[in-house]
N, C-alpha and C positions, 0 to 999 in steps of 0.2 A: 536541444530547447525544450523538448520534451521532458526530461529527466529534469529541467530545474523547475518547468511545470507542478512534475508529480510529486517533489520532495515542498512542492509553499503548498499542491491538497495536504498532504500527508502531513505539516506546521498544522493547517491550517485547523484540522482534525483533533492535534495535539493538545492546540491551544481552546481548545471547545474546553470548559468547564462544564459542557449538561452532559460531555462522554465519560462513561465512567473508566477509574482508573489505569482499570486492571485491559482495555481496552486501549485508553491510549495507549499505556507501555508496549503492546504488540505495534500497533501501530510505528512506535520510537523505532522497535527492532524489524519492522520490517523496510523500513527506512534508513536501522543502518547495513542491512544484509546488501540493500540496495548500491549500495553509497560505499563498497565496499572492494577489496580489489580482486577480485578474483572476473574470468570472464564473465563480461556481462549477459548472454543466457542463463549462467551460472544465479546469478545476483537475482534475474529478473522473473524467474520459477522460486528460490527463495523469499523472496520478496510477494509472488501472491499466491504462495502455501499459506504463509499465515496471512494474508489477509479474507486469504476465503475463510479460516480459520475463524477470522472475528467477526466477516460477515453475517457467519453463523451462528455469533453469542444472542440469545435470548434480550439479552442488559442494552442491547447495543438499539441508539433511536434511529425511527425509520426514514429519517433525513440524512443519517450519517449511515446509515449501511448501502443508501444510495450514492454516495458516495465512493462508497469504495469498493460497490458496485464499477461505476465509471474507469477510478483508478486502476483497476484490475484488466477492464476492455483495455487501457490504453499501454500498458504492460503489456498485453499480448501483443498488439500489433508491435509493439517493437519489439518484441520475440520474434514474430514474424519476418522482422526486416533484418535482422543479424542473423537470422539463418543464415538466408538469402546469398 
């Protein structure tokens, strides 16, 4: 269920035309990693890495940065559960 929610949040960012194209491209790339075929912790860490890079972009709207931080928090919780 959480993965579906995260994918929805990433789609919302990707469909938001007020978000610069380079950021939407990276968000799509993070989603691709997240839904890849590797082990879950690897996919999550790859997505977190990309989203951290995105959140540091100076062109990102503040509300989008907040969305990304929330997504990263959800992924970190998932990652902790996957390790347990």
